[in-house]
C-alpha positions in Angstrom: 12.9 -2.3 -31.1 11.6 -5.8 -30.3 8.6 -6.2 -28.0 9.5 -9.8 -27.1 11.2 -10.4 -24.1 13.6 -13.4 -23.9 12.9 -15.6 -20.9 15.3 -18.0 -19.2 14.5 -21.0 -17.1 12.7 -20.3 -13.9 11.8 -16.8 -15.2 8.6 -15.0 -15.9 7.5 -11.8 -17.6 6.5 -8.9 -15.2 5.1 -5.7 -16.3 5.4 -2.8 -14.0 5.1 1.0 -14.2 7.5 3.9 -13.6 6.8 7.7 -13.5 8.5 10.0 -15.8 8.4 13.7 -16.8 8.5 15.4 -20.1 10.4 18.5 -19.7 10.7 19.6 -23.3 9.9 18.6 -26.9 11.1 19.2 -30.4 8.9 19.6 -33.5 10.4 17.1 -36.0 9.3 19.1 -39.2 10.6 22.6 -38.2 13.1 21.7 -35.4 11.4 24.2 -33.1 12.1 23.4 -29.3 8.9 23.4 -27.2 9.3 24.3 -23.6 7.7 22.5 -20.8 4.7 25.0 -20.6 4.1 24.8 -24.4 4.4 21.0 -24.5 1.9 20.8 -21.5 -0.5 23.2 -23.5 -0.4 21.0 -26.6 -0.9 17.9 -24.6 -3.9 19.5 -22.8 -5.5 20.3 -26.1 -5.2 16.5 -27.2 -6.4 15.5 -23.8 -9.4 17.8 -24.0 -10.5 16.4 -27.4 -10.3 12.8 -26.0 -12.2 13.7 -22.6 -15.1 15.2 -24.7 -15.4 12.0 -26.6 -15.2 10.0 -23.4 -17.9 12.0 -21.8 -20.2 11.5 -24.9 -19.8 7.7 -24.9 -20.5 7.5 -21.1 -23.5 9.6 -21.3 -25.0 7.5 -24.1 -24.3 4.0 -22.4 -24.4 4.7 -18.6 -27.1 2.1 -18.1 -27.6 -1.4 -17.0 -28.4 -2.8 -20.4 -25.2 -1.5 -22.1 -22.8 -2.5 -19.3 -24.2 -6.0 -19.2 -23.8 -6.3 -22.9 -20.2 -5.3 -22.7 -19.5 -7.4 -19.6 -20.9 -10.7 -21.1 -18.0 -10.9 -23.5 -19.9 -11.7 -26.6 -21.5 -9.7 -29.3 -24.9 -9.9 -30.9 -23.6 -12.6 -33.2 -22.3 -14.8 -30.4 -18.6 -14.1 -31.2 -16.3 -13.3 -28.3 -15.4 -9.6 -27.7 -11.7 -8.7 -28.1 -9.8 -7.9 -24.8 -9.0 -4.5 -26.0 -11.8 -2.1 -24.7 -11.7 0.1 -27.9 -12.0 -3.0 -30.2 -14.8 -4.3 -28.0 -16.7 -0.9 -28.3 -16.3 -1.0 -32.2 -17.7 -4.6 -32.3 -20.8 -3.4 -30.4 -21.1 -0.4 -32.7 -20.5 2.2 -30.0 -18.9 5.1 -31.9 -18.5 8.8 -31.3 -18.1 11.7 -33.5 -15.3 14.1 -32.7 -15.8 17.7 -32.6 -12.6 18.5 -34.5 -10.4 17.0 -37.2 -8.7 14.0 -35.5 -7.3 10.7 -36.9 -8.6 7.3 -35.8 -6.0 6.9 -33.1 -7.4 9.7 -31.1 -10.9 8.0 -31.3 -9.3 4.9 -30.1 -7.9 6.5 -27.0 -11.4 7.8 -26.1 -13.1 4.5 -26.8 -10.5 2.7 -24.6 -10.9 5.0 -21.8 -14.7 4.8 -21.8 -14.6 1.0 -22.4 -12.4 0.6 -19.2 -14.7 2.7 -17.2 -17.8 0.8 -18.4 -16.2 -2.5 -17.7 -15.1 -1.5 -14.2 -18.6 -0.5 -13.2 -20.0 -4.0 -13.7 -18.7 -5.3 -10.5 -20.1 -2.4 -8.5 -23.4 -2.9 -10.2 -23.6 -6.6 -9.2 -22.5 -5.6 -5.6 -25.3 -3.0 -5.3 -27.9 -5.3 -6.8 -26.9 -8.0 -4.2 -27.2 -5.5 -1.4 -30.5 -4.2 -2.4 -31.9 -7.7 -2.9 -31.2 -8.6 0.7 -31.7 -5.2 2.2 -31.6 -5.7 6.0 -34.1 -4.6 8.5 -31.5 -2.3 10.3 -28.9 -1.1 7.8 -26.6 0.0 10.7 -26.2 -3.6 12.0 -26.9 -6.9 10.2 -27.8 -10.0 11.8 -25.8 -13.2 11.2 -28.6 -14.5 8.9 -28.5 -11.3 7.0 -24.8 -11.4 6.4 -25.2 -14.9 5.0 -27.9 -13.8 2.7 -25.9 -10.8 1.2 -22.9 -12.8 0.8 -24.9 -15.6 -1.1 -26.5 -12.8 -3.3 -23.1 -11.4 -4.4 -20.7 -13.3 -6.7 -17.7 -14.1 -4.7 -19.3 -12.7 -1.6 -18.0 -15.4 0.8 -14.4 -14.0 0.4 -15.5 -10.3 0.1 -14.3 -8.0 3.0 -17.2 -6.9 5.2 -16.0 -3.3 4.9 -16.8 -3.2 1.3 -20.4 -4.5 1.9 -20.8 -2.1 4.9 -19.7 1.0 2.9 -22.1 0.1 0.0 -24.9 -0.2 2.6 -24.2 3.3 4.0 -24.2 4.7 0.5 -27.7 3.3 -0.2 -28.9 4.3 3.1 -27.9 8.0 2.6 -29.8 7.7 -0.7 -32.9 6.2 1.1 -32.8 9.1 3.6 -32.6 11.7 0.9 -35.2 10.4 -1.4 -37.3 8.4 0.9 -36.9 5.2 -1.3 -34.3 2.7 -2.3 -32.4 3.2 -5.5 -33.0 1.0 -8.6 -29.5 0.2 -9.4 -25.9 1.6 -9.1 -26.6 3.9 -12.2 -29.2 5.7 -10.1 -27.0 5.7 -7.1 -24.0 7.1 -8.7 -23.8 9.7 -11.5 -21.4 9.5 -14.4 -17.8 9.6 -13.2 -15.7 12.6 -13.9 -13.4 12.2 -16.9 -9.8 12.2 -16.3 -7.8 14.4 -18.8 -5.2 11.9 -20.0 -3.9 10.2 -23.2 -3.9 6.4 -23.2 -1.2 6.0 -25.8 -1.2 2.1 -25.3 -4.3 2.1 -27.4 -2.5 3.6 -30.4 0.0 2.3 -33.0 3.0 3.8 -34.7 0.8 6.3 -36.8 0.1 8.2 -33.6 3.0 7.5 -31.1 6.0 5.4 -30.6 8.8 5.0 -28.1 12.5 3.7 -28.5 15.4 3.7 -26.3 18.1 6.4 -26.7 21.8 6.0 -27.5 22.6 6.8 -23.8 21.6 4.3 -21.2 18.7 5.5 -19.0 17.2 7.7 -21.9 14.2 7.1 -24.1 12.7 9.0 -26.9 8.8 9.3 -27.1 7.4 10.5 -30.6 3.8 11.4 -30.9 1.4 13.7 -32.8 0.1 16.8 -31.1 -2.2 19.6 -32.3 -1.0 23.1 -32.8 -4.3 24.7 -31.9 -7.2 23.6 -29.5 -9.7 22.8 -32.4 -7.8 21.4 -35.3 -9.5 21.7 -38.6 -7.2 19.7 -40.8 -4.5 17.1 -40.6 -2.0 19.8 -41.1 -2.7 21.1 -37.6 -1.1 18.0 -36.2 2.7 17.7 -36.0 5.1 15.2 -34.7 6.8 16.0 -31.6 9.8 14.1 -30.2 10.0 14.1 -26.3 13.1 12.8 -24.5 12.5 10.9 -21.2 14.9 10.1 -18.5 14.2 6.7 -17.3 14.0 6.2 -13.5 16.8 3.8 -12.1 14.2 1.2 -11.3 13.7 0.4 -15.0 16.3 -2.4 -15.9 18.5 -2.0 -18.9 17.0 -4.9 -20.7 13.3 -4.1 -20.1 10.9 -3.7 -23.0 9.3 -0.2 -23.0 5.6 0.3 -23.9 3.8 3.4 -24.8 3.1 5.5 -21.7 -0.2 7.2 -20.4 0.3 11.0 -20.4 -1.5 13.1 -17.8 -1.3 16.8 -16.7 -0.6 17.8 -13.2 0.1 21.5 -12.1 1.1 22.6 -15.6 3.5 19.6 -16.2 3.1 16.6 -18.3 3.7 13.2 -16.4 4.2 10.1 -18.1 3.2 6.6 -16.5 5.8 4.5 -18.3 5.0 0.8 -18.5 7.8 -1.7 -19.0 8.2 -5.5 -19.0 11.2 -7.3 -17.6 12.2 -10.8 -16.4 12.0 -11.8 -12.9 12.3 -15.0 -10.9 9.2 -17.2 -11.0 7.1 -17.0 -7.8 6.0 -20.3 -6.3 2.9 -21.0 -4.4 4.1 -23.9 -2.5 7.5 -25.6 -1.5 8.5 -22.9 0.9 10.8 -24.0 3.9 12.0 -20.6 5.1 9.4 -17.7 5.4 9.0 -14.5 7.0 5.9 -13.5 9.1 4.6 -10.0 9.4 2.1 -8.9 12.0 0.4 -5.5 12.0 0.5 -3.2 15.0 -0.5 0.4 15.9 2.5 2.1 17.3 4.7 -0.8 16.3 3.5 -0.7 12.7 5.1 -4.0 11.7 6.7 -6.8 13.6 8.4 -9.5 11.5 10.6 -12.6 11.9 11.6 -15.7 10.0 11.0 -19.3 10.6 12.3 -22.6 9.2 10.2 -25.6 8.2 12.2 -28.7 8.8 12.0 -31.9 6.8 10.3 -33.7 9.8 7.5 -31.0 9.8 8.8 -29.1 12.9 9.1 -25.5 12.7 11.8 -23.4 14.5 12.4 -19.6 14.5 15.5 -17.9 12.8 16.5 -15.1 15.3 14.4 -13.1 17.4 12.6 -10.9 14.9 12.4 -7.3 14.3 10.1 -4.2 14.5 9.2 -1.3 12.4 8.1 1.6 14.4 6.5 4.7 12.9 5.1 6.6 15.8 6.4 9.8 14.8 5.2 9.5 11.3 1.7 8.5 12.6 1.6 11.5 15.1 2.4 13.9 12.3 -0.2 12.1 10.2 -2.9 12.6 12.9 -2.0 16.3 13.3 -2.6 16.7 9.7 -5.8 14.9 9.9 -7.1 17.1 12.7 -6.0 20.2 10.8 -7.8 19.0 7.8 -11.0 18.5 9.7 -10.8 21.9 11.2 -10.4 23.5 7.8 -13.2 21.5 6.3 -15.4 22.6 9.1 -14.6 26.2 8.6 -15.1 25.9 4.9 -18.6 24.4 5.5 -19.4 27.4 7.8 -18.4 29.8 4.9 -20.5 27.8 2.4 -23.6 28.3 4.6 -22.9 31.9 5.0 -22.3 32.5 1.4 -25.3 30.6 0.4 -24.5 30.5 -3.4 -24.0 34.2 -3.8 -21.2 34.9 -6.1 -20.2 38.4 -4.9 -20.1 37.7 -1.2 -17.3 39.3 0.9 -16.3 35.7 2.2 -15.8 34.2 -1.3 -12.2 35.2 -1.3 -11.5 33.7 2.1 -13.4 30.5 0.9 -11.0 30.3 -2.0 -8.0 30.5 0.4 -9.4 27.8 2.4 -9.9 25.6 -0.6 -6.2 26.0 -1.5 -5.1 25.2 2.0 -7.3 22.1 2.2 -5.5 21.0 -1.0 -2.2 21.5 0.3 -2.9 19.6 3.5 -4.4 16.8 1.6 -1.3 16.6 -0.6 0.9 16.5 2.5 -1.1 13.6 3.9 -1.1 11.7 0.7 2.8 12.2 0.3 3.4 11.1 4.0 1.2 7.9 3.6 3.0 7.1 0.4 6.5 7.6 1.9 5.4 5.4 4.8 4.0 2.7 2.7 7.1 2.4 0.6 9.5 2.5 3.6 7.6 -0.2 5.5 7.4 -2.5 2.5 11.1 -2.1 1.6 11.9 -3.0 5.3 9.8 -6.1 5.2 11.3 -7.3 1.9 14.7 -6.6 3.0 14.1 -8.7 6.1 13.0 -11.5 3.8 15.9 -11.3 1.5 18.3 -11.2 4.5 16.7 -14.3 5.9 16.8 -16.2 2.7 13.0 -16.5 2.7 10.9 -17.4 -0.3 7.5 -16.3 1.0 6.2 -13.7 3.2 3.1 -14.5 5.1 0.9 -11.6 6.3 -2.4 -11.6 8.2 -5.3 -10.6 6.2 -7.2 -7.6 7.8 -9.3 -6.4 5.1 -12.4 -7.2 7.1 -11.2 -5.6 10.2 -13.5 -2.7 11.3 -12.2 -0.3 14.0 -14.9 -0.1 16.5 -15.5 -0.5 20.2 -12.0 0.9 21.0 -12.7 4.6 21.6 -13.1 7.4 19.1 -9.4 8.3 18.7 -8.3 4.7 18.7 -10.8 3.7 16.1 -9.9 6.6 13.9 -6.2 5.7 14.1 -6.8 2.2 13.1 -9.2 3.2 10.2 -6.5 5.4 8.6 -3.5 3.3 8.6 -2.1 2.5 5.3 -2.1 -1.2 5.5 -3.6 -1.8 2.1 -0.8 0.4 0.5 1.9 -1.4 2.4 0.7 -4.8 1.2 0.4 -3.5 -2.5 4.0 -2.2 -2.4 5.2 -5.2 -0.5 3.9 -7.4 -3.4 5.6 -4.9 -6.0 9.0 -5.2 -4.4 8.9 -8.9 -3.6 8.0 -9.7 -7.1 11.4 -8.3 -8.3 13.1 -11.2 -6.4 10.6 -14.0 -6.7 9.3 -13.8 -3.2 5.6 -14.6 -2.7 3.5 -12.5 -0.6 0.5 -14.6 0.8 -2.1 -13.2 3.1 -3.4 -15.7 5.8 -6.5 -15.5 8.1 -5.8 -13.4 11.1 -8.2 -15.3 13.5 -6.6 -16.0 16.9 -3.1 -15.3 15.7 -2.5 -13.0 18.9 -4.8 -15.0 21.1 -3.2 -18.4 21.1 0.3 -19.4 22.3 2.7 -20.0 19.2 4.2 -23.1 20.9 1.2 -25.0 22.4 -1.9 -23.2 20.9 -3.2 -22.5 24.5 -5.0 -19.2 24.9 -2.6 -16.5 26.3 -2.9 -14.3 29.2 -2.2 -10.6 28.3 -0.7 -8.3 30.7 0.4 -4.7 30.7 4.1 -5.3 30.8 6.5 -8.0 31.9 7.5 -6.2 35.2 3.7 -6.0 36.0 2.4 -9.5 35.6 -0.7 -9.0 37.6 -1.9 -5.7 35.9 -4.4 -6.6 33.0 -3.4 -5.2 29.6 -2.8 -6.1 26.0 0.9 -5.7 25.2 2.7 -8.6 26.9 1.5 -12.1 26.5 2.1 -15.0 29.0 1.3 -18.8 28.2 -0.1 -20.5 31.4 0.7 -24.0 29.8 4.3 -23.9 28.5 5.5 -20.8 30.2 6.2 -18.9 27.0 6.0 -15.1 27.3 6.9 -12.3 25.0 5.5 -9.3 23.2 2.1 -9.8 21.7 3.1 -8.9 18.2 6.3 -11.2 18.5 4.2 -14.0 19.3 1.6 -13.1 16.5 4.2 -13.2 13.7 5.2 -16.7 14.9 1.6 -17.8 14.6 1.2 -16.2 11.2 4.3 -17.8 9.7 3.6 -21.2 11.3 0.0 -21.1 9.8 1.2 -20.1 6.4 3.8 -22.8 6.2 1.5 -25.6 7.2 -1.3 -24.4 5.0 0.8 -23.4 1.8 -0.9 -26.3 -0.1 -4.2 -24.3 0.1 -2.7 -21.1 -1.4 -4.9 -19.9 -4.2 -4.7 -16.8 -6.5 -7.7 -14.5 -6.5 -9.1 -12.4 -9.3 -6.6 -9.6 -8.7 -3.5 -11.9 -8.9 -2.8 -11.9 -5.2 -1.9 -15.1 -3.4 -4.2 -15.9 -0.4 -5.0 -18.6 2.0 -8.7 -18.4 2.6 -9.5 -20.8 5.3 -7.8 -22.8 8.1 -8.1 -26.6 8.5 -8.1 -27.8 12.0 -5.8 -30.9 11.1 -3.2 -28.5 9.7 -3.7 -26.0 12.3 -2.7 -28.5 15.0 0.7 -28.8 13.3 1.3 -25.0 13.0 3.3 -24.7 16.4 6.8 -23.3 17.0 9.1 -25.9 18.5 11.2 -24.2 21.1 15.0 -24.1 20.7 16.9 -26.2 23.2 18.5 -24.1 25.8 22.4 -23.7 25.3 23.1 -23.1 29.0 21.4 -23.8 32.3 21.5 -20.3 33.5 18.3 -18.4 34.0 17.9 -16.0 31.0 14.6 -14.3 32.2 14.5 -10.6 32.7 13.1 -11.0 36.3 16.6 -10.2 37.7 20.1 -9.1 36.8 21.4 -10.7 33.8 25.1 -10.2 34.7 27.0 -11.6 37.6 28.3 -9.2 40.1 31.9 -9.3 40.8 33.0 -9.7 44.4 34.9 -6.4 44.5 33.5 -4.2 41.6 35.8 -1.5 40.3 34.0 1.9 41.2 33.0 4.3 38.8 35.4 6.8 37.7 33.8 9.7 39.3 33.4 7.9 42.6 37.1 7.2 42.8 39.0 9.9 44.7 40.8 12.3 42.3 44.7 11.7 42.2 47.1 14.4 43.5 47.6 17.0 40.8 50.7 19.0 40.0 50.6 22.5 41.1 50.4 23.9 37.6 47.2 22.0 37.2 45.7 23.3 40.4 43.2 25.5 38.6 41.4 22.5 36.8 38.0 21.5 37.6 38.2 18.8 40.2 36.3 15.5 39.7 32.7 16.0 40.9 29.8 13.7 41.4 28.2 11.7 38.8 25.5 13.2 36.6 22.3 11.9 37.7 20.1 13.8 35.3 20.3 12.9 31.6 18.0 15.1 29.4 16.7 13.8 26.1 16.8 15.8 23.0 14.2 18.4 22.1 10.7 16.8 21.2 11.9 13.4 22.6 10.4 13.5 25.9 7.0 12.1 24.9 6.4 8.3 25.4 5.7 7.1 22.0 4.0 4.0 23.3 6.3 1.5 21.4 8.2 0.0 24.4 7.0 -3.0 26.4 8.8 -2.3 29.7 6.7 0.1 31.5 9.5 1.8 33.4 11.6 2.4 30.2 10.8 5.6 28.1 12.4 5.3 24.6 14.2 8.1 22.8 11.7 9.5 20.3 12.2 11.1 16.9 13.2 14.7 16.8 10.6 16.7 15.1 11.4 18.5 12.0 14.4 16.3 11.1 13.0 14.4 8.3 10.8 11.4 7.5 13.4 8.5 8.2 14.2 9.9 11.8 10.6 9.3 12.6 10.7 5.6 11.6 12.6 3.1 13.5 13.5 -0.2 12.0 15.4 -3.3 13.5 18.4 -4.3 11.3 18.1 -7.8 9.7 20.2 -10.0 11.8 19.2 -13.7 11.5 20.6 -17.0 12.5 22.1 -19.0 9.7 20.0 -21.8 8.3 22.0 -25.1 8.6 22.8 -26.5 5.1 22.1 -23.1 3.3 23.8 -22.5 0.0 26.7 -20.1 0.0 24.8 -17.5 -1.8 22.3 -17.3 1.2 25.3 -17.0 3.7 26.8 -14.1 1.8 23.4 -12.3 1.7 22.7 -12.8 5.3 
């Protein structure tokens, strides 16, 4: 199977990962069929041998001197170290002696895993050194000068989110409180990490593992050597096992498959299958139609498309849409409160048990541990489903609008404080980071760029004239101070706060697209805002099509001179004698009850006198998330392909 991917003009290679499951295996020498349990046992034996060697390597090189030697990129002779971690460790002479009879490829996997771990700690070591060098007088609150000092002491600190520096400061402060001194470095602050039981088959070659596509589409065959005992004593204790894999539908038919990473979870063997396929090339500049996305709390996402004309003016395409997830977030917060209660109860049991093994509360403590794990998994699954759903909705909006870029505000430095205990907690535990990562993953499939822009004043200034807005509680209560409804005192624009924010975000991204850069993680970002370009990032209002007043301050439909009365207000006609027993026309119903569990106000509406229909509890995830369908105005002069997609 060829590992080279043919690329056409305007295409680029992209490597992604899909999840698979090894359900069975066949021993090639004897034809013995291995069940899922037996296969998991043999993979576990191999993973145990690898994890023991990884622990030995980390124990011998968990120090600043060795980590710096690996991170510098050159060996003792001045030659450049290889990019593969296992080759770099061998060049430095960092070897390990296995405790059983294994081939060299098993040692490679251990060196690869240990080398990746040691390389990743370098960034944390530099960050911790910078924070310790500029330790503030009050760790709970830095001054402006102290913030400038710590950012100057850290490499790339000017663009580092403040939350990362704050969390590292809290970690050091906890160490200082416990030991009455500051730590020397990150290696004293953190112990050696726990070793994951997994097999990095990507560090191997055909003598240990291989993967090929099967005869049937959507099938692949993984061949690897596994031990037949936990402590193999000779090479005869290793056998070749063929494991069929069902490829997920997200893996294209022409994708090149790579050796997966095998890991154990609940007695099953999971395979993280990497593959490379061709996708349209993503551009940093040259965008004319873009989608802007704004974050919210109850309204999780607000998005809309804008069009950059040739003369520099910017107009909106349609009225935008919203992705509301109040029902999902409410369930998330209920699980959080349940988890906090279980953790508090478990801590009380720990204090009562006091390290006594045969305490009568030990069994109850184990039951609590299992329940905490189940609640944590439910929270993780809910966050994952919400992140994928929100990201899929945003990318679909961009595809429907024919956009080539998605501009989203950068809230990595946002810290939830000063808004009340419950509100701060809800903001801190939203899944914004996961949504952005999944949005980048989905957008890359269609060549759409996802760019983060500075969030400063996107909700404060008017999208049409940049004048500071006046925020009110609702449009029908213009004198009551609030935060949801925005009114411009200059150009009389008014609208939902989030609807104005995505207009500002998209206009800022289009005018500053020449300043788009790619950070060290490969994400596109606009780091700063220029006043000269910011003055041009305004939305030009569309010309009114009619002279009628379209505001919502009065009735929007003309009343007829003699309106037809409602059916139930009209006198019932004379009925035949044989229908005399029928129920007569009564009065119109005045009470309309909402479905069960839908009487709560989810807080996603703007009009204060309207209570929306909520999601029925227990009816599934997607009935808790409400998304506006993509309905956009056509772009003049668009290609027929765009018209068909919109």
